C-alpha positions as CSV (number, residue, x, y, z in Angstrom):
1,G,0.0,0.0,0.0
2,V,1.0,3.6,-0.5
3,G,0.0,4.7,3.0
4,Q,-2.4,7.4,3.9
5,Q,-2.7,10.2,1.3
6,K,-3.9,13.3,3.0
7,S,-3.5,15.9,0.2
8,D,-6.5,16.6,-2.0
9,I,-4.3,16.3,-5.0
10,W,-4.8,12.5,-5.0
11,E,-8.4,13.1,-6.2
12,F,-6.7,13.9,-9.5
13,F,-3.7,11.5,-9.4
14,T,-3.0,7.8,-8.7
15,Y,0.3,6.7,-7.3
16,D,2.1,3.6,-8.6
17,A,4.4,2.4,-5.9
18,A,6.1,-0.2,-8.0
19,A,7.0,2.2,-10.9
20,N,7.4,5.2,-8.5
21,Y,5.3,7.7,-10.4
22,S,2.0,9.5,-10.1
23,K,-0.4,9.2,-13.0
24,C,-2.8,12.0,-13.8
25,N,-6.4,10.8,-13.9
26,I,-7.3,13.4,-16.5
27,C,-4.6,13.1,-19.2
28,G,-2.6,10.1,-18.1
29,Y,0.6,12.0,-17.8
30,K,3.2,10.3,-15.5
31,V,4.8,12.6,-12.9
32,P,8.0,11.2,-11.4
33,K,7.8,10.1,-7.8
34,K,5.2,10.8,-5.2
35,S,5.3,14.6,-5.0
36,A,2.2,16.5,-4.2
37,G,3.9,19.8,-5.1
38,N,4.8,18.6,-8.6
39,N,1.4,17.2,-9.1
40,W,-0.3,20.5,-8.2
41,K,2.0,22.3,-10.7
42,H,0.9,19.9,-13.4
43,L,-2.7,20.3,-12.6
44,E,-2.5,24.1,-12.5
45,K,-0.5,24.3,-15.8
46,H,-2.2,21.7,-17.9
47,H,-5.7,21.5,-16.4
48,Y,-6.5,25.1,-15.5
49,H,-10.3,24.8,-15.5
50,E,-10.2,21.7,-13.2
51,Y,-7.8,23.5,-10.9
52,Q,-9.9,26.6,-10.6
53,E,-13.1,24.5,-10.0
54,Y,-11.3,22.7,-7.2
55,K,-10.2,26.0,-5.6
56,R,-13.8,27.4,-5.9
57,V,-15.3,24.3,-4.2
58,R,-12.6,24.3,-1.5
59,Q,-13.1,27.9,-0.7
60,K,-16.8,27.5,-0.4
61,K,-16.4,24.6,2.0
62,E,-14.0,26.6,4.2
63,Q,-16.5,29.5,4.3
64,Q,-19.3,27.2,5.4
65,A,-17.1,25.6,8.1
66,T,-16.0,29.0,9.5
67,P,-18.2,30.3,12.4
68,P,-19.7,33.8,12.0
69,F,-17.7,36.8,13.3
70,G,-18.0,37.2,17.0
71,R,-18.4,33.5,17.8
72,R,-14.8,32.5,17.1
73,N,-12.9,31.2,20.1
74,L,-10.0,33.6,19.7
75,L,-7.1,33.9,22.1
76,P,-6.5,37.2,23.8
77,A,-3.7,39.5,22.7
78,S,-1.4,38.0,25.3
79,G,-1.8,34.6,23.7
80,K,-2.9,33.0,27.0
81,Q,-6.1,30.9,27.1
82,L,-8.8,32.5,29.3
83,T,-10.1,30.5,32.2
84,L,-13.7,29.6,32.4
85,A,-14.3,32.3,35.1
86,E,-12.6,34.9,33.0
87,S,-14.5,34.1,29.9
88,L,-17.9,34.5,31.8
89,Q,-17.0,38.0,33.1
90,P,-18.1,41.0,31.1
91,K,-15.4,42.5,28.9
92,K,-13.5,45.4,30.5
93,L,-12.7,48.5,28.5
94,Y,-9.1,49.4,27.9
95,S,-7.5,51.9,30.2
96,A,-5.8,55.0,28.8
97,N,-2.4,53.5,29.4
98,D,-3.2,50.1,27.9
99,P,-0.8,49.3,25.1
100,K,-3.7,48.0,22.9
101,Q,-5.6,51.3,23.4
102,Q,-2.6,53.3,22.5
103,E,-1.8,51.2,19.5
104,I,-5.3,51.6,18.0
105,T,-5.4,55.3,18.7
106,S,-2.0,55.7,17.0
107,A,-3.1,53.8,13.9
108,L,-6.3,55.8,13.7
109,A,-4.3,59.1,14.0
110,M,-2.1,58.0,11.1
111,A,-5.1,57.1,9.0
112,F,-6.9,60.3,9.8
113,S,-3.9,62.5,9.0
114,A,-2.7,60.7,5.8
115,N,-6.2,60.5,4.2
116,S,-7.5,64.0,5.2
117,L,-10.3,62.5,7.2
118,L,-12.5,64.9,9.2
119,H,-11.7,64.9,12.9
120,S,-15.4,64.8,13.7
121,L,-15.5,61.3,12.1
122,I,-14.3,59.9,15.4
123,E,-17.6,61.0,17.0
124,D,-19.8,59.5,14.2
125,E,-22.1,56.7,15.5
126,L,-21.6,54.4,12.5
127,F,-17.8,54.8,12.6
128,Q,-17.8,54.1,16.3
129,F,-20.0,51.0,15.7
130,A,-17.6,49.7,13.1
131,L,-14.7,50.1,15.5
132,S,-16.6,48.4,18.3
133,V,-17.3,45.4,16.1
134,M,-13.6,45.1,15.5
135,D,-12.7,45.6,19.2
136,S,-15.5,46.2,21.7
137,R,-13.0,47.1,24.5
138,Y,-11.6,50.2,22.7
139,V,-12.5,53.6,24.2
140,F,-13.1,56.3,21.6
141,P,-11.2,59.5,22.0
142,A,-13.0,62.9,21.7
143,R,-12.4,65.1,18.7
144,D,-9.7,67.1,20.6
145,G,-8.1,63.9,21.7
146,M,-7.8,62.7,18.1
147,K,-6.3,66.1,17.1
148,K,-3.7,65.7,19.9
149,A,-3.0,62.1,18.8
150,I,-2.4,63.3,15.2
151,R,0.0,66.0,16.3
152,G,1.9,63.4,18.4
153,E,2.2,60.9,15.5
154,T,3.3,63.7,13.2
155,E,6.1,64.8,15.6
156,K,7.1,61.2,16.2
157,L,7.4,60.6,12.5
158,K,9.5,63.8,11.9
159,E,11.9,62.7,14.7
160,E,12.3,59.4,12.9
161,M,12.9,61.2,9.6
162,A,15.6,63.4,11.1
163,E,17.3,60.3,12.6
164,R,17.3,58.5,9.2
165,L,18.7,61.6,7.5
166,K,21.7,61.7,9.8
167,A,23.2,58.5,8.6
168,H,23.2,59.1,4.9
169,K,24.4,61.3,2.1
170,I,21.4,62.4,0.2
171,S,20.1,63.6,-3.2
172,I,17.1,65.9,-3.4
173,C,14.3,66.6,-6.0
174,V,12.8,70.1,-6.1
175,D,9.9,71.4,-8.1
176,L,7.0,73.8,-8.0
177,S,3.4,73.3,-8.8
178,K,0.1,75.2,-8.9
179,Q,-2.8,73.2,-7.3
180,S,-5.3,76.0,-8.1
181,L,-5.3,79.6,-9.3
182,S,-4.5,80.8,-5.7
183,D,-2.3,77.9,-4.3
184,S,1.3,77.3,-5.4
185,Y,3.6,74.9,-3.7
186,I,7.3,74.0,-3.6
187,G,8.0,70.4,-2.8
188,I,11.3,68.8,-1.7
189,T,12.0,65.1,-1.5
190,V,15.2,63.4,-0.3
191,H,16.6,60.2,-1.8
192,F,19.2,57.9,-0.4
193,C,20.2,54.2,-0.2
194,D,19.5,52.3,3.0
195,K,22.7,50.3,3.1
196,E,21.4,47.9,5.7
197,K,18.1,47.0,4.0
198,N,19.6,47.3,0.5
199,S,16.8,49.5,-0.7
200,L,16.2,53.0,-2.1
201,C,14.4,55.4,0.2
202,R,12.4,58.5,-0.5
203,I,11.4,61.0,2.2
204,L,9.2,64.0,1.6
205,L,10.8,66.9,3.5
206,A,8.4,69.7,2.8
207,L,5.4,70.8,0.8
208,C,5.4,74.6,1.4
209,T,3.0,77.1,0.0
210,I,4.3,80.1,-1.9
211,E,2.1,83.2,-1.7
212,E,4.5,85.5,-3.5
213,Q,5.6,85.6,-7.1
214,H,7.9,82.8,-8.1
215,T,11.1,84.9,-8.2
216,A,14.6,83.6,-7.8
217,E,14.9,85.1,-4.4
218,V,11.7,83.5,-3.1
219,I,12.7,80.0,-4.5
220,C,16.1,80.2,-3.0
221,R,14.8,81.4,0.4
222,E,12.3,78.5,0.6
223,V,14.8,75.8,-0.2
224,K,17.4,77.3,2.2
225,K,14.8,77.5,4.9
226,C,13.8,73.8,4.4
227,L,17.4,72.6,4.5
228,E,18.2,74.6,7.6
229,E,15.0,73.3,9.4
230,W,16.1,69.7,8.9
231,K,19.7,70.6,9.7
232,I,21.1,69.4,6.3
233,P,24.4,71.0,5.5
234,D,25.5,71.5,1.9
235,S,28.2,68.9,2.2
236,K,25.6,66.2,2.9
237,V,23.8,66.9,-0.4
238,R,25.2,64.8,-3.2
239,C,23.0,66.1,-6.0
240,I,19.8,68.1,-6.7
241,V,17.5,67.0,-9.5
242,T,15.3,69.7,-11.1
243,D,13.7,70.3,-14.4
244,N,14.6,73.3,-16.6
245,G,12.3,76.1,-15.4
246,S,13.2,79.6,-16.6
247,N,12.9,81.2,-13.2
248,V,15.5,78.7,-11.8
249,I,17.9,79.6,-14.6
250,K,17.5,83.3,-13.9
251,A,17.9,82.7,-10.1
252,F,21.2,81.0,-10.4
253,R,22.6,83.0,-13.3
254,D,22.2,86.2,-11.3
255,S,24.1,85.1,-8.2
256,V,25.8,81.8,-8.8
257,E,28.6,82.3,-6.3
258,T,26.3,83.2,-3.4
259,L,23.9,80.4,-4.1
260,I,26.6,77.8,-4.2
261,A,27.4,78.6,-0.6
262,E,23.9,79.2,0.7
263,T,21.4,77.1,-1.1
264,E,20.6,74.7,-3.9
265,Q,19.0,75.1,-7.3
266,V,15.3,74.7,-7.8
267,S,13.0,74.5,-10.7
268,E,9.5,75.5,-11.6
269,E,7.2,73.6,-13.9
270,D,3.6,74.9,-13.4
271,E,0.9,72.3,-14.1
272,V,-1.4,73.2,-16.9
273,E,-5.1,72.5,-16.5
274,P,-6.4,70.3,-19.3
275,G,-8.3,72.4,-21.9
276,D,-7.1,75.8,-20.5
277,R,-4.9,76.6,-23.6
278,N,-5.3,76.1,-27.2
279,S,-3.0,73.7,-29.0
280,E,-0.9,76.4,-30.7
281,A,-0.2,78.1,-27.4
282,E,0.8,74.9,-25.8
283,I,3.4,74.3,-28.5
284,D,4.7,77.9,-28.6
285,D,5.2,77.9,-24.9
286,E,7.8,75.2,-25.3
287,S,10.3,77.5,-27.0
288,E,11.1,79.2,-23.7
289,L,11.6,75.8,-22.0
290,E,13.9,74.7,-24.8
291,Q,16.0,77.8,-24.5
292,C,16.2,77.4,-20.7
293,E,17.2,73.8,-21.1
294,T,20.3,74.9,-23.0
295,E,21.1,77.6,-20.4
296,H,20.5,75.0,-17.7
297,F,23.6,73.0,-18.7
298,A,25.7,76.2,-19.0
299,T,24.6,77.5,-15.6
300,F,24.7,74.3,-13.6
301,G,27.6,72.6,-15.4
302,G,30.0,73.0,-12.4
303,Q,27.4,72.7,-9.7
304,K,25.5,70.0,-7.9
305,C,22.3,70.3,-9.9
306,I,21.4,68.0,-12.8
307,S,18.4,68.2,-15.1
308,C,15.4,65.9,-15.1
309,F,16.3,63.5,-17.9
310,A,12.7,62.9,-18.8
311,H,12.0,66.6,-19.1
312,S,15.1,67.1,-21.3
313,L,14.1,64.2,-23.5
314,V,10.6,65.6,-24.0
315,L,12.2,68.9,-25.1
316,A,14.6,67.1,-27.5
317,C,11.7,65.3,-29.2
318,R,9.4,68.3,-29.4
319,A,12.2,70.5,-30.8
320,S,12.7,68.1,-33.6
321,V,9.3,66.7,-34.5
322,E,7.2,68.7,-37.0
323,K,5.0,71.0,-35.0
324,G,2.3,71.2,-37.8
325,I,1.0,67.7,-37.4
326,I,1.2,68.0,-33.6
327,A,-0.8,71.2,-33.6
328,R,-3.5,69.7,-35.9
329,S,-3.7,66.5,-33.8
330,F,-4.0,68.5,-30.6
331,A,-6.8,70.6,-32.3
332,V,-8.8,67.4,-32.8
333,V,-8.2,66.4,-29.2
334,K,-9.3,69.9,-27.9
335,A,-12.5,69.7,-29.9
336,F,-13.5,66.7,-27.7
337,T,-11.9,67.6,-24.4
338,T,-13.6,71.0,-24.3
339,S,-17.0,69.7,-25.5
340,T,-19.3,67.7,-23.2
341,V,-21.4,66.7,-26.2
342,N,-18.5,65.3,-28.3
343,T,-16.9,63.6,-25.3
344,T,-20.2,61.9,-24.3
345,R,-20.8,60.7,-27.8
346,L,-17.2,59.4,-28.0
347,I,-17.5,57.5,-24.7
348,K,-20.8,56.0,-25.9
349,L,-19.2,54.7,-29.1
350,S,-15.9,53.5,-27.7
351,G,-16.1,53.5,-23.9
352,Q,-13.1,55.8,-23.7
353,K,-12.2,59.5,-23.9
354,L,-9.2,61.3,-25.3
355,V,-6.2,62.3,-23.2
356,S,-5.9,66.1,-22.7
357,P,-2.5,67.5,-23.8
358,A,-0.3,69.4,-21.4
359,C,2.9,70.9,-22.7
360,T,4.9,70.5,-19.5
361,R,4.5,66.7,-19.2
362,W,5.4,63.6,-21.2
363,L,2.0,63.3,-22.8
364,M,2.7,63.8,-26.5
365,F,3.0,60.0,-27.1
366,T,0.0,59.2,-24.9
367,V,-2.2,61.8,-26.5
368,L,-1.3,60.7,-30.1
369,D,-1.6,57.0,-29.2
370,C,-5.0,57.4,-27.7
371,L,-6.1,59.6,-30.7
372,L,-4.9,56.9,-33.2
373,N,-6.6,54.0,-31.3
374,L,-10.0,55.9,-31.4
375,R,-9.7,57.0,-35.0
376,P,-12.9,55.3,-36.3
377,Q,-15.1,56.7,-33.5
378,I,-13.5,60.1,-33.8
379,D,-14.2,60.3,-37.5
380,Q,-17.8,59.3,-36.8
381,V,-18.4,62.0,-34.2
382,I,-16.7,64.6,-36.4
383,H,-19.0,63.6,-39.3
384,E,-22.2,63.5,-37.1
385,N,-21.6,66.9,-35.5
386,Q,-20.1,68.5,-38.6
387,L,-16.9,69.7,-36.8
388,N,-14.3,71.8,-38.5
389,V,-11.4,69.7,-37.4
390,G,-10.0,66.4,-38.6
391,L,-7.0,64.8,-40.2
392,S,-6.6,63.6,-43.8
393,E,-5.4,60.1,-44.7
394,P,-1.8,61.2,-45.2
395,Q,-1.9,63.0,-41.8
396,W,-3.3,59.9,-40.1
397,R,-0.4,57.9,-41.6
398,M,2.1,60.5,-40.2
399,V,0.5,60.3,-36.8
400,E,0.8,56.5,-36.9
401,N,4.5,56.7,-37.8
402,L,5.0,59.3,-35.1
403,V,3.4,57.1,-32.5
404,H,5.6,54.2,-33.5
405,F,8.7,56.4,-33.4
406,L,7.8,57.9,-30.0
407,K,6.9,54.6,-28.4
408,E,10.5,53.8,-27.6
409,F,11.0,57.2,-26.0
410,A,7.9,56.8,-23.9
411,R,9.1,53.4,-22.7
412,E,12.5,54.7,-21.6
413,V,10.9,57.6,-19.8
414,V,8.4,55.4,-17.9
415,Y,11.3,53.1,-16.8
416,L,13.5,56.0,-15.7
417,E,10.7,57.6,-13.7
418,G,10.7,54.6,-11.3
419,E,11.5,55.1,-7.6
420,K,12.0,51.6,-6.2
421,Y,15.1,50.8,-8.3
422,S,18.2,52.7,-9.4
423,T,17.8,54.7,-12.6
424,I,20.7,57.1,-13.0
425,H,23.0,54.4,-14.3
426,Q,20.5,53.7,-17.2
427,V,20.6,57.2,-18.6
428,I,23.6,56.8,-20.9
429,P,22.6,53.4,-22.2
430,S,19.1,54.7,-22.8
431,L,20.5,57.7,-24.8
432,L,22.6,55.4,-26.9
433,E,19.6,53.1,-27.5
434,L,17.5,56.0,-28.6
435,I,20.2,57.2,-31.0
436,V,20.3,53.8,-32.6
437,H,16.5,53.9,-32.7
438,C,16.6,57.2,-34.6
439,E,19.1,55.7,-37.1
440,E,16.8,52.9,-37.9
441,F,14.0,55.4,-38.6
442,E,16.2,57.3,-41.1
443,N,15.3,54.5,-43.6
444,V,11.5,54.8,-43.1
445,T,9.9,56.4,-46.1
446,G,8.7,60.0,-45.3
447,F,10.3,59.8,-41.9
448,G,14.0,59.9,-42.5
449,V,14.3,63.6,-41.9
450,I,12.7,63.4,-38.5
451,G,14.9,60.4,-37.5
452,R,18.0,62.3,-38.5
453,T,16.8,65.5,-36.8
454,V,16.0,63.9,-33.5
455,K,19.3,62.0,-33.5
456,L,21.3,65.2,-34.0
457,E,19.2,66.9,-31.3
458,L,19.9,64.1,-28.8
459,E,23.6,64.2,-29.5
460,H,23.7,68.0,-29.2
461,R,21.4,68.4,-26.2
462,F,23.0,65.6,-24.2
463,S,26.6,66.2,-25.1
464,S,27.2,67.3,-21.5
465,I,26.3,63.7,-20.5
466,L,27.9,61.8,-23.3
467,S,31.1,63.7,-24.1
468,P,33.9,64.2,-21.5
469,T,35.3,67.0,-23.7
470,D,32.1,69.1,-23.4
471,L,32.6,72.3,-21.4
472,C,29.5,71.5,-19.2
473,Y,30.3,67.8,-18.9
474,Q,28.3,66.1,-16.0
475,P,30.3,63.1,-14.9
476,L,27.7,61.7,-12.5
477,F,25.9,59.8,-15.2
478,A,29.1,58.1,-16.5
479,V,30.2,57.3,-12.9
480,A,26.8,55.6,-12.3
481,T,27.0,53.6,-15.5
482,F,30.6,52.6,-14.6
483,L,29.3,51.2,-11.3
484,D,27.1,48.7,-13.1
485,P,29.1,45.7,-14.2
486,V,26.4,44.9,-16.9
487,L,26.4,48.4,-18.5
488,R,29.9,49.8,-17.9
489,N,31.0,48.8,-21.4
490,C,28.5,51.3,-22.8
491,L,31.1,54.0,-21.9
492,S,32.6,53.7,-25.4
493,L,33.3,57.3,-26.3
494,D,36.8,58.6,-26.1
495,G,38.0,59.1,-22.6
496,Q,34.5,58.3,-21.1
497,F,35.4,55.0,-19.4
498,E,38.8,56.3,-18.1
499,S,37.2,59.5,-16.9
500,A,34.5,57.6,-14.9
501,Q,37.1,55.3,-13.4
502,A,39.2,58.2,-12.2
503,D,36.1,59.9,-10.7
504,V,35.1,56.8,-8.8
505,K,38.7,56.6,-7.4
506,R,38.6,60.2,-6.3
507,L,35.1,59.8,-4.7
508,A,36.4,56.8,-2.7
509,Q,39.3,58.9,-1.5
510,V,36.8,61.6,-0.3
511,Y,35.0,58.9,1.8
512,Y,38.2,57.9,3.4
513,T,39.0,61.5,4.1
514,E,35.6,62.2,5.6
515,Q,36.0,59.1,7.8
516,D,39.4,60.3,9.0
517,Q,38.0,63.7,9.8
518,H,35.2,62.1,11.8
519,D,37.7,59.9,13.7
520,D,40.1,62.6,14.7
521,H,37.8,65.6,14.8
522,N,39.4,67.1,17.8
523,N,42.8,67.1,16.0
524,D,41.4,68.5,12.8
525,H,43.6,71.6,13.1
526,D,46.7,69.5,12.4
527,A,45.2,68.0,9.2
528,H,46.9,68.9,6.0
529,E,44.4,69.9,3.3
530,V,45.1,70.0,-0.4
531,E,43.1,71.1,-3.3
532,L,42.1,68.3,-5.8
533,S,42.8,69.7,-9.2
534,A,42.9,68.6,-12.9
535,A,46.7,68.6,-12.8
536,D,46.8,65.5,-10.5
537,D,47.7,62.1,-11.9
538,Y,44.2,60.7,-11.6
539,G,42.6,62.3,-14.7
540,G,41.5,65.8,-15.7
541,C,37.8,65.4,-15.0
542,F,37.6,65.5,-11.3
543,H,37.6,69.3,-11.0
544,R,34.0,69.1,-12.3
545,L,33.0,66.3,-10.0
546,K,34.7,67.9,-7.0
547,A,32.5,70.9,-7.5
548,K,29.4,68.7,-7.5
549,I,30.2,67.0,-4.2
550,G,31.1,70.3,-2.6
551,T,34.1,69.1,-0.5
552,V,37.8,69.6,-0.1
553,A,39.7,66.4,0.6
554,R,42.9,66.0,2.5
555,A,45.9,64.2,1.1
556,S,45.2,60.4,1.1
557,S,47.9,58.0,2.2
558,H,49.7,55.7,-0.2
559,S,48.0,52.7,1.4
560,T,44.5,54.2,0.9
561,L,45.2,54.7,-2.8
562,T,46.5,51.2,-3.1
563,V,43.4,49.7,-1.5
564,I,41.1,51.7,-3.9
565,E,43.2,50.8,-6.9
566,N,43.2,47.1,-6.0
567,E,39.4,47.1,-5.6
568,L,38.9,48.9,-9.0
569,E,41.2,46.3,-10.7
570,R,39.2,43.4,-9.2
571,Y,35.9,45.1,-10.0
572,L,36.8,45.4,-13.6
573,K,37.4,41.7,-13.8
574,E,34.0,40.8,-12.5
575,D,31.0,40.1,-14.6
576,S,27.5,39.9,-13.2
577,K,23.9,40.0,-14.3
578,M,22.4,40.7,-10.9
579,E,20.3,43.7,-10.1
580,I,22.7,46.5,-9.4
581,L,21.9,47.3,-5.8
582,E,21.8,43.6,-5.0
583,Y,25.2,43.2,-6.6
584,W,26.8,45.9,-4.4
585,Q,25.1,44.6,-1.3
586,I,26.5,41.1,-1.9
587,R,30.0,42.5,-2.8
588,K,30.0,44.9,0.2
589,Q,32.9,43.1,1.9
590,N,34.9,42.7,-1.3
591,F,34.7,46.4,-2.2
592,Q,34.6,48.3,1.0
593,A,36.3,51.4,-0.5
594,I,33.9,51.9,-3.4
595,F,30.7,50.4,-1.8
596,N,29.7,53.7,-0.3
597,V,30.3,55.5,-3.6
598,A,28.1,53.1,-5.4
599,C,25.2,53.4,-2.8
600,D,25.2,57.2,-2.9
601,I,25.6,57.7,-6.7
602,L,23.1,55.0,-7.6
603,S,20.4,56.4,-5.2
604,I,20.2,59.6,-7.3
605,P,16.9,59.7,-9.3
606,A,17.3,60.3,-13.0
607,T,14.1,62.3,-13.2
608,S,12.1,64.7,-11.0
609,A,9.1,62.3,-11.2
610,P,9.1,61.6,-7.4
611,I,8.2,65.1,-6.4
612,K,5.6,65.3,-9.2
613,R,3.9,62.3,-7.6
614,V,3.8,64.2,-4.3
615,F,1.9,67.0,-6.1
616,S,-0.6,64.5,-7.4
617,H,-1.2,63.2,-3.9
618,A,-1.6,66.8,-2.7
619,G,-4.0,67.6,-5.4
620,I,-6.2,64.7,-4.4
621,A,-6.0,65.5,-0.7
622,S,-7.0,69.2,-1.3
623,A,-9.7,68.7,-3.9
624,G,-13.5,69.0,-3.5
625,C,-15.0,69.1,-0.1
626,R,-11.5,68.9,1.5
627,N,-10.3,72.3,0.0
628,W,-10.5,73.8,3.5
629,I,-7.1,72.2,4.4
630,R,-4.6,74.8,5.4
631,P,-1.1,74.8,3.8
632,R,0.7,73.6,7.0
633,S,-1.9,70.9,7.6
634,L,-1.6,69.7,4.0
635,S,2.2,69.5,4.4
636,N,1.9,67.4,7.5
637,K,-0.7,65.2,5.9
638,M,1.5,64.5,2.9
639,I,4.5,63.8,5.2
640,M,2.4,61.3,7.1
641,K,1.0,59.7,3.9
642,L,4.2,59.3,2.1
643,N,6.7,58.7,5.0
644,H,4.7,56.5,7.4
645,T,6.4,53.3,6.2
646,L,9.9,54.4,7.4
């Protein structure tokens, strides 16, 4: 005999002990040995309907066997079984100092704060009834008590945030947004790598209202105020990621030297309400952003700030793609997004509506793709309502080719806007991939000019990333790519690989110097400081990177240099296909000198998307019946909502 078979899988299989295999009763397939796990896999993969039917029946039986809520013989929180006498006694309410009472109140305070719930909800009868069903011993606080609990949880979270920020070098994202005609906000997020948990962390530092005009002085003052409030010195900031707003360029062009010492660069990219502008205005407004994008590299070339890669990529595409077809396409979209009648008819025909264009976001591909997918329904509505907009057959073909061309750009942008994985090391490979993509389109009939134009625009606009000989060269991107064993060979331009290697070496020296300064802080007056310059033996590019990290290093000992050089030599011999943060965590002990460099550089976001997501959450929190939220309350609510998982 085969013994007792307890698993339900044997309803579908028969085990042959002599031949040592399990035979499927449905198809006759023979699964080696007597393995319930392998049998389940076979059933799920090859007999999906039988497997789902079994799960449905099993779930129904379990529900019927489960006693109704309130009759379960649950153990108390302590895990100790109640005695008969204790179980017959009426339940006592929690005292104010009971850990369970405090735990529930704390959780409610976080939920109220993060989701902008009315404080009066705690006194609502139905809400209290729901809580009493979950735990009848809980004592409901009054409205003022809930407000006090919310303030306490917010302060506790801010203390934890400050503690986390002490242990790491950071990068920050800064942006501005208009939530309404009267409310403007500046948001600042911090990004770093948690070296213990091997994960990227994002912390919202501030979401401050700006009641004045968005001048350079106001922007600089708000950023400086935030950094001082959180006690973040300039030396702790590895990099600042912004977009290419014109007011930022003006701010830092007027007083670069002062701003280097006092504050960091910021950018403004006001959100455009869908349908507020006509299509021609949306496209014309980009000319200022394009000009500012060029000035951005010239202004920030030697500073800590880098441009949002996604925003720069959008400008590169829009500067090269024919504006005529874009304007005509957007005119069709506007005829629907600004008309309730047309939109309602389109939804009735297709179940969808068109995406509204906004010139400051990566929506060109999304708008055109949606327009192309709904072409039959759009043509029908235009014919029925006799609209004076529309595209001819050649124009539709051009839109189709344009969507196909922009799809690769949109894919790269979506990936590089991620927050849970490193992105900055992907910028150079993405650029090279897009350049090859443009070369392929040069052979497409009627599209070769656009392919060549976009290629030249990419090479020109991003020369500060790709070419070490560029006057505004930004080495952080090449350094990040160098630190990825899978992608480092993408650094194929003249001097790019050697430049990145020298920069990594110098950054590792800086870490050793900072550690030495921390160890003998009391004897710091005896330390011999030297300027790191392009004349040193380690390459001529570090004078740029040195300005980015904002530090002056002391002379490193010969033994320190030897350790770093040996680690770099061993690193270049390694080949790995692991995820990049996982790779460095596993190799932490093997590369102690460059491990910290890798963690700090790879935690820099390639785009300013993180702060834009904060604005999206803030817009939802302050919309509709909740528009009574005061600016400081909104900031605290967003800090709780986005940082509570620390």
